[in-house]
C-alpha positions, 0 to 999 in steps of 0.5 A: 573759154570762161575761167569760171574757177576765178569768176566765181571768186570775183563775182561776190565783189562786183559793186563792192567798194573794194579795189579788185586786184588780179595778180599773176605771172605774165601770159597767165590770162589776166587780161582775158579774165579782165575782159570777161568781167567787163563782158559780164557787167555789159550783159547785165545792163551796165552802160558801155559809155561809163567803162574806162579801160587802159592796157598799159602795154598798149602803145597808145597809152605809152605816155601814161607812166606817172600818177599825175598823167593817169589821174588826169586821163581818167578824170577827163573821162568822167562826165557825170555822177553815175557809176563808172567801171575802171579797168587798168591792165598791167598797172605796175608800169605807172609810177606811184599808181597806188596814189591814183587808186586811193584818190579815185576810190574816194572822189569818184563813183566807181568800181576799180579792177586792176591787174599786175604781173610784178610780184611786189604789186601789193607790197610797200607803199601800195599796201600802206595806202590801200590797206583794207581797201583792196582784195587780191585774186591770184591768177595762175596759168590753166590748170589741167582741167582748164587746159583739157577743156581748152583743147576740146574748145579748139578742136584737139581730140585727145583723151585725158590720159593722153593729154596729161603727158603733154600738160606735165611737159609743157604746162598751162600757159594759154598761148602755148596751145597755139603751137603744135610742134614741140620746138615751137612750144619750147621757144615760146616758153623760153621767151616768156621766161626771159620776158618775165625775168627782164620785166618783172624780176630783174629790173633796173630798180631791183638788186637781184644778180641775174646769174645767181638768180638763174642758177638758183631757179634752175636748181629748184626746177631741176629738183622739183618735188625734192626737199632742200634747204635755202640755207645750203644754197647761199654760197 
């Protein structure tokens, strides 16, 4: 299912000399959206041999974890002066990746698209090095409209009124629609939540206390829609 809501926002930046950055929580559909962007270029006649795509969660790219190795891998793929499309999925796994992006942008005829799940992707050094050189698109899980469109695509027969209860209970993470039993959906969402905590929030480099974070997160989710002051929760 094409995510036209986001493609319409991104298309005006095709062939524009800015790095396109797709950010969002894990499993919200960034990788599929990246594939759809690539497909549109190919359908419009772009040379497939001039497309470089790396998913840093794919084991075959596990050894590319530094700026030097990433730069070396990409530059070895460049065979001529024609334009290249570079797609880098979950780039936060590469240390100092922002240096590579800044270098590629000025040394190679290319259009760069990246995705990242880390909330700090566009902060700190990257923001400094790439200020004015990138544009960010924040990607969310399926909206209600997208979710309803998707269940129609996969053959589920529900009215919008019937489906809205399901959506309120379980949300719009795309892969959760692969399960029909509530116990399976709940297990998938719980494991996704833990994965987000471990890989993007409470990492080796962060100073976040897991117990405190989970207490605060639990309170916020249990009181969704209610007003509260963060100052009252400091203790």
